[in-house]
C-alpha positions in Angstrom: 156.3 88.3 57.1 155.9 85.2 55.3 153.2 86.9 53.1 155.7 89.6 52.1 158.3 87.1 51.0 155.3 85.3 49.0 154.5 88.6 47.3 158.0 89.3 46.4 158.4 85.7 45.1 155.1 86.6 43.0 156.5 89.9 41.7 159.9 88.5 40.8 159.0 85.3 39.6 161.5 83.7 41.8 160.7 81.1 44.4 161.8 81.7 47.9 163.9 78.5 47.7 165.5 79.6 44.6 166.1 83.3 46.0 167.8 82.0 49.1 169.9 79.2 47.4 172.8 81.5 47.9 172.8 80.3 51.5 173.6 76.7 50.2 177.1 77.5 49.2 179.5 80.1 50.5 180.0 82.1 47.6 182.4 84.3 49.4 184.8 81.2 49.8 184.0 80.2 46.3 184.7 83.4 44.5 186.8 85.6 46.8 186.4 89.2 47.7 188.2 90.5 44.7 185.4 89.1 42.5 182.8 90.9 44.4 184.8 94.2 44.2 184.9 93.5 40.3 181.3 92.9 40.2 180.4 96.0 42.2 182.8 98.3 40.3 181.4 97.1 37.0 177.8 97.5 38.1 178.3 101.0 39.4 180.4 102.1 36.3 177.2 101.1 34.3 174.8 102.9 36.8 176.8 106.2 37.0 177.0 106.1 33.0 173.2 105.3 32.6 171.7 107.3 29.7 168.6 107.8 31.6 168.8 110.8 33.8 166.0 109.9 36.1 167.9 106.8 37.0 171.4 108.4 37.5 169.7 111.1 39.6 168.8 108.2 42.3 172.4 108.0 42.9 173.3 111.7 42.6 174.1 112.3 46.3 176.5 109.3 46.8 180.0 109.1 45.6 180.7 106.3 43.3 183.7 104.9 45.3 181.3 104.7 48.5 178.6 103.1 46.6 181.0 100.5 45.1 182.6 99.7 48.6 179.0 99.4 50.3 177.9 97.2 47.8 180.7 94.7 47.7 181.0 94.6 51.5 177.4 93.9 51.9 177.5 91.1 49.1 180.7 89.7 50.6 179.2 89.6 54.1 175.6 88.4 53.0 177.3 85.5 50.8 179.5 84.0 53.5 182.2 86.4 54.1 183.4 88.6 57.0 181.1 91.2 58.3 182.8 93.9 56.6 179.7 96.0 56.0 178.5 95.6 59.5 181.8 96.4 61.1 182.1 99.8 59.1 178.2 100.7 58.8 176.4 98.8 61.4 173.4 96.4 60.5 172.7 96.3 56.9 169.1 97.4 57.4 168.5 97.1 53.8 164.9 98.6 53.7 165.8 101.6 56.0 168.9 102.4 54.0 167.0 102.4 50.7 164.1 104.3 52.2 165.3 107.8 51.0 165.5 106.5 47.3 162.5 106.1 44.8 162.6 102.1 44.9 159.9 101.7 42.1 159.4 98.6 39.9 160.9 100.7 36.9 164.0 101.6 39.1 164.3 98.0 40.4 164.2 96.7 36.7 166.8 99.1 35.6 169.1 98.1 38.6 168.6 94.5 37.8 169.3 95.1 34.1 172.7 96.8 35.0 173.5 94.0 37.6 172.8 91.3 35.0 175.2 93.0 32.4 177.7 93.3 35.4 177.4 89.6 36.3 177.9 88.5 32.7 180.9 90.8 32.3 182.7 89.3 35.4 184.3 86.0 34.1 185.4 84.8 37.5 181.7 84.0 38.4 180.6 80.6 37.3 177.1 80.3 35.7 175.6 78.4 38.7 176.8 81.3 41.1 175.5 83.9 38.7 172.1 82.2 38.6 171.8 82.1 42.5 172.9 85.6 42.9 170.5 86.8 40.2 167.6 84.9 41.7 168.6 86.5 45.1 168.9 90.1 43.5 165.4 89.7 41.7 163.7 88.6 44.8 165.2 91.3 47.2 164.6 94.0 44.5 160.9 93.0 44.5 160.9 92.7 48.2 162.3 96.3 48.4 159.7 97.8 46.1 156.8 96.0 48.0 158.3 97.4 51.5 158.7 100.9 49.7 154.9 100.7 48.5 153.8 99.7 52.0 155.7 102.3 53.7 154.5 104.8 51.3 151.1 104.0 52.0 151.6 104.5 55.6 153.2 107.9 54.8 150.0 108.8 53.1 147.7 107.5 55.9 149.7 108.9 58.7 151.7 111.7 57.3 155.4 111.9 57.7 155.3 113.6 61.0 152.3 112.2 62.7 152.1 109.5 65.2 149.1 107.0 65.5 148.4 103.9 67.9 149.4 101.5 65.2 152.4 103.2 63.9 155.4 105.0 65.5 157.5 107.2 63.5 161.3 106.7 63.7 162.7 109.3 61.6 161.4 108.6 58.1 160.8 104.7 58.9 157.8 103.4 60.5 156.7 100.4 62.8 153.2 99.6 61.8 150.7 96.8 61.3 151.1 95.5 57.9 148.2 92.9 57.5 146.2 92.3 60.7 147.3 89.9 63.2 149.8 90.4 66.2 152.9 91.3 63.9 154.8 94.5 63.3 157.6 94.9 60.8 160.8 96.6 61.9 161.5 98.3 58.8 165.1 99.1 59.9 166.2 95.6 60.0 163.2 93.9 58.0 162.6 91.3 60.8 159.4 90.4 62.1 158.7 91.2 65.9 155.9 89.4 67.6 153.9 91.3 70.2 
């Protein structure tokens, strides 16, 4: 799993220590729930008003209000707040939840652009917190792109409906060998399980 984090750091240009600097401060206590609501609302207003149809189409099957709530509850939870997202939706399972969407470099960059604009527009977030959050978002976006590419390669190798000795299909999500060794990645929870 470490090599995945290293690759995400290479792609994002954000060192792991900077990406997870959000864990050094309880941003939820510092900023409060309403700030996360404001950030997610501004962000999704930008997303749903995006001039590029290909990007808007990624979100076409989601209600904007649901997307806003899912995001601010996840952000609040991940950044030191109560487990709002998990209480309502279960484990965040970031990779699994984003699996149905085309998480490409182009889509990630567009997402990050909207997030940067949203962060810049929310005046309740101090500069240091904005930097920590954006570093986290950049790293995680690159991680999601990387995982999407790996899973896509598995889909090509094994087929969506086929099973193999090194891969077990769980709906549209696979358990499989990533790079040799005795590790498998649980794409539902993005944790490494030693076998």
